[in-house]
Structure formats: structure tokens, C-alpha cells
N, C-alpha and C positions, 0 to 999 in steps of 0.2 A: 504494500500500500504506500503510495507516494503522498507526501505532505505538501499541500498547496500553500504557498505564501503569496500574499498580494505583492505587487511590484514594489510599493513603498517600503514594505517590511524587508524584502530582499535587499533593496538598496541600503536601508538603514543598517541591517545586519552586516552587510559587507563593509560599509564605512566604519561601523563600530569595531569590527574585527581588525581593520587596518589601523585604527587608533590604538587598540589594545596591544597589537603586535609591534607598535612603534614604526610601522611602515609610513603612517602619517603621524608626525611628532607635534608636540605643542608648538604653536606658532606657524605651522605649515598652513598654506592656503589650499583649500579644497578646489577641485576643478570647478569651472563655471557651471551654472545650471544647464546651459546648452551642451557642454561637454559631458555632463552626467547623463543627460537625456540620450545622447548618442552612444555613450559607453554601455548603458543598460538597455538600449533599444526601447525606450518608453516615452510617454508624453510628459508634459510639464507637471501635471497634478501629482503623480507618484513621487517625483523628485522633490517637489515642494513639501509634500507630506513627510517624506523621509528626513529632510532637513529640519522641519518643524519638530519632529520627534527627537532628533539628536540635540536640538537647541533646548528642548524641554528637559532632557536628561543632563544638561550642563556640559556636553562634550564639545560643542562648537558655538561660535558666535558670528553673527553677521556684522560687518563694519560698513556703514553707508559709503558707497562709492568705491570700496576697496575689495569686497568679496567676503567669503566665509572662511573662518580660521578655526583650527583645532585649539582648544583651551588646554592649559596645563593644569595639573592637580590643584595648585594654589588658586588659580583663577576660577576653577569650577566651584569652589566653596565660598567665593566672595559675593 
């Protein structure tokens, strides 16, 4: 039996794993939304939902006009 995951969850899980494994380190800029859509072969809504989820978990933050960045452990608790 295969377990279906919605696209947003698949994207969030993958980015979360990259952060946990330090492939994406604190301060690193995430790919743009367009690049994420192309990489995961999906539309804008799942990418937006995945980024919203990771922001809510305190793993990333958006910076107006600059992009989305991985937070460090200290930044996650502030």
C-alpha cells in the first residue's frame, strides 16, 4: 500500500529534511518560488502552502524583496 502525500507536504518534507541534514544551512537562501515550482513539477499553491508550513514551524523566514532564508536555532526561538 502506497502512502499518498499532497504536493505541499512532499515539498515541505523534502525542504525540512534538507534543513535537518544541513544541506540547507542557517542563512542559506531557498530557491525562488518559480524554481521550487519547476523542481517539484507543481503549481504555485502547493509551494506557497509548503513555505507557509515551514514558516509556521520556525524553520524559514521571508525577507521582503530578498527571498526566503533558513533560520538558525537561535533565530527560531526569538
